[in-house]
C-alpha positions, 0 to 999 in steps of 0.5 A, spaced: 434 232 415 431 237 420 424 240 421 423 247 423 416 248 425 413 255 424 406 256 426 401 250 422 407 249 417 413 245 417 419 247 413 424 242 411 431 244 412 437 241 408 444 241 410 447 244 417 451 249 414 447 251 408 440 252 410 435 252 404 427 251 405 424 246 401 416 246 399 412 248 405 407 242 407 401 244 411 399 240 417 391 242 416 386 242 410 384 249 408 378 252 405 378 258 401 372 262 400 370 268 396 365 273 397 363 273 389 358 278 390 363 283 392 369 280 388 371 285 382 375 280 379 382 284 379 386 277 379 391 279 384 389 273 388 390 269 381 397 272 381 399 271 388 397 263 389 403 259 389 399 253 387 396 256 381 389 254 384 385 261 384 382 263 377 377 268 375 371 265 373 369 265 365 362 263 367 359 266 373 357 273 373 356 277 380 350 282 381 355 288 379 357 284 372 364 282 374 367 275 373 369 273 380 375 269 383 374 262 385 378 256 388 379 250 383 382 245 387 381 246 395 385 240 396 391 243 393 391 249 398 396 249 402 393 255 407 398 260 406 393 266 405 397 269 399 390 270 396 387 273 402 393 278 403 393 281 396 385 282 395 384 289 396 377 288 397 378 283 403 373 278 400 377 272 400 377 268 407 382 262 408 380 257 414 384 251 416 380 245 419 
């Protein structure tokens, strides 16, 4: 099994002839922060998250009357930032610690 290093991520390459990449493993702890007052609750981040840890809050309302997105399991975050990239209002920050 070979390691292929890409930035802060490592991908496992299987087989010398036919390279296939398994699950991406983060080498750092990641923290997702949502600016709840600016979030419109569009749900694009929920659909983009490969770990399915983003959701639209059912209990919180922001000052504009929207249910903001939230990360329900920070420890499961792999730091891919798919949620932040898909957010049209750039209200999501992904930090690696």
